[in-house]
Structures are given as C-alpha cells and as structure tokens.
FIGU-785986 format. One record per residue (C-alpha): residue number from 0; chain; x, y, z. Coordinates in steps of 0.1 Angstrom, whole numbers, plus 5000, padded with zeros to 4 digits. Each point is the difference from the previous one (the first is absolute). Layout:
    k  c     x     y     z
  NUM  A     X     Y     Z
...
END
This chain:
    k  c     x     y     z
    0  A  1690  6930  3920
    1  A  4984  5024  5019
    2  A  4996  5033  4992
    3  A  5007  5030  5026
    4  A  4978  5025  5010
    5  A  5018  5027  4986
    6  A  4997  5024  4969
    7  A  5020  4975  4977
    8  A  4985  4992  4971
    9  A  4994  4963  4997
   10  A  5022  4993  4972
   11  A  5026  5015  5015
   12  A  4996  4978  5031
   13  A  4998  4973  4980
   14  A  5037  5011  4983
   15  A  5013  5005  5037
   16  A  4990  4959  5005
   17  A  5015  4995  4969
   18  A  5034  5018  5010
   19  A  4998  4981  5034
   20  A  5000  4970  4979
   21  A  5032  5011  4978
   22  A  5019  5015  5029
   23  A  4993  4970  5025
   24  A  5012  4977  4969
   25  A  4970  4980  5000
   26  A  4996  5012  4963
   27  A  5034  4993  4980
   28  A  5009  5020  4965
   29  A  4987  4981  4975
   30  A  4971  4985  5023
   31  A  4967  4998  4985
   32  A  4978  5018  5023
   33  A  4959  4996  5002
   34  A  4978  5005  4969
   35  A  4980  5033  5009
   36  A  4969  4975  5003
   37  A  5013  4979  5025
   38  A  5016  5026  5017
   39  A  4966  5018  5002
   40  A  4983  4974  5012
   41  A  5024  4993  5022
   42  A  5000  5031  5016
   43  A  4964  5005  4997
   44  A  5004  5036  4976
   45  A  4985  5007  4966
   46  A  5025  4992  4970
   47  A  5004  5032  4987
   48  A  5014  5011  5036
   49  A  5028  4974  4998
   50  A  5005  5008  4961
   51  A  5005  5034  5011
   52  A  5027  4990  5028
   53  A  5016  4976  4973
   54  A  5001  5028  4975
   55  A  5020  5025  5027
   56  A  5022  4974  5008
   57  A  5010  4995  4959
   58  A  5005  5040  5001
   59  A  5024  4997  5028
   60  A  5015  4967  4983
   61  A  4992  4978  5029
   62  A  4982  4977  4979
   63  A  4995  4989  4966
   64  A  4971  4986  4978
   65  A  5011  4973  4976
   66  A  4968  5001  4977
   67  A  4982  4967  5002
   68  A  5019  4984  5026
   69  A  4993  5027  5032
   70  A  5022  5022  5021
   71  A  5034  4994  5015
   72  A  5023  5019  5025
   73  A  5029  5019  4978
   74  A  5037  4998  5005
   75  A  5008  5026  5023
   76  A  4965  4999  5021
   77  A  5015  4998  5030
   78  A  5027  5029  4999
   79  A  4969  5023  4982
   80  A  4977  4987  5024
   81  A  5026  5010  5028
   82  A  5002  5036  4986
   83  A  4963  5009  4997
   84  A  4994  4988  5036
   85  A  5025  5018  5016
   86  A  4990  5034  4976
   87  A  4963  4993  5015
   88  A  5015  4993  5034
   89  A  5021  5031  5002
   90  A  4973  5026  4983
   91  A  4971  4987  5015
   92  A  5000  4975  5034
   93  A  5036  5016  5014
   94  A  4988  5039  5008
   95  A  4970  4985  5018
   96  A  5028  4982  5019
   97  A  5022  5028  5007
   98  A  4971  5019  5011
   99  A  4989  4974  5025
  100  A  5033  4996  5011
  101  A  5001  5039  5011
  102  A  4964  5004  5013
  103  A  5012  4967  5020
  104  A  5035  5012  5012
  105  A  5010  4967  4992
  106  A  5043  5000  4999
  107  A  5014  4988  4971
  108  A  5021  4976  5022
  109  A  4966  4980  5011
  110  A  4990  5000  4963
  111  A  5034  4983  4993
  112  A  4994  4979  5026
  113  A  4967  4989  4990
  114  A  5009  4992  4966
  115  A  5031  4982  5009
  116  A  4974  4979  5024
  117  A  4976  4997  4971
  118  A  5027  4985  4980
  119  A  5008  4972  5023
  120  A  4966  4985  5000
END
C-alpha cells in the first residue's frame, strides 16, 4: 500500500485501502483480515496507526474483533463501505471535479463519452 501525498491522515488512507479490498470483493464477510502487527509490518507503518484504522472501521461496523482470534469483515460491510465511500466522494471530491469541469469548459456529453470509454476497458 502506498500512501498518497495529501493531507489525509495515514490511518484514514489505511481504512480506504481496506474499503477497496471489501468493495473489490477481495475480502468477503467473515473473512479474517491481517493482524494489526502483520498489517503494520506489511505496509511499513507503526502498529498504533493500523490499530487506529481498525478502531475507526469497527466504529463504522465494517470490521469486528473476536478477542484472541483477530479481526474479521462484518456482515453488511460491502453495503456500508459503499455508503461511506459514496458520501466521502460526493462531499470531498465531486465539488472539485465539478469546479474543474466548469473551469475547463468540458461539456457533460464529453464526460459521458469518456466515462463510457473507461468502462469498456
């Protein structure tokens, strides 16, 4: 996992990576996810940072902890992940996309054409 050079906290970038694993169906409900220590070693961050991401995801009911066994993907994590990511996109990214569309004078039909082309790949 590579961390974006932006102002987003690393634990939130880790959470985004976990959302992507769930949304791409790499991790399914009831799948065990890497331990805090293993994940931290794998992505080369402090275990406290991974724990903070796991705590955030537990609060959002995306993952849960079975004491002494590990962390698992929750039932309903896919739908909850979509809702969380959609809200983040609409609130944080889409306004900038719209601003750039307006600044560059891009027509909505051009956006639709490009979107359809990207889906065919």
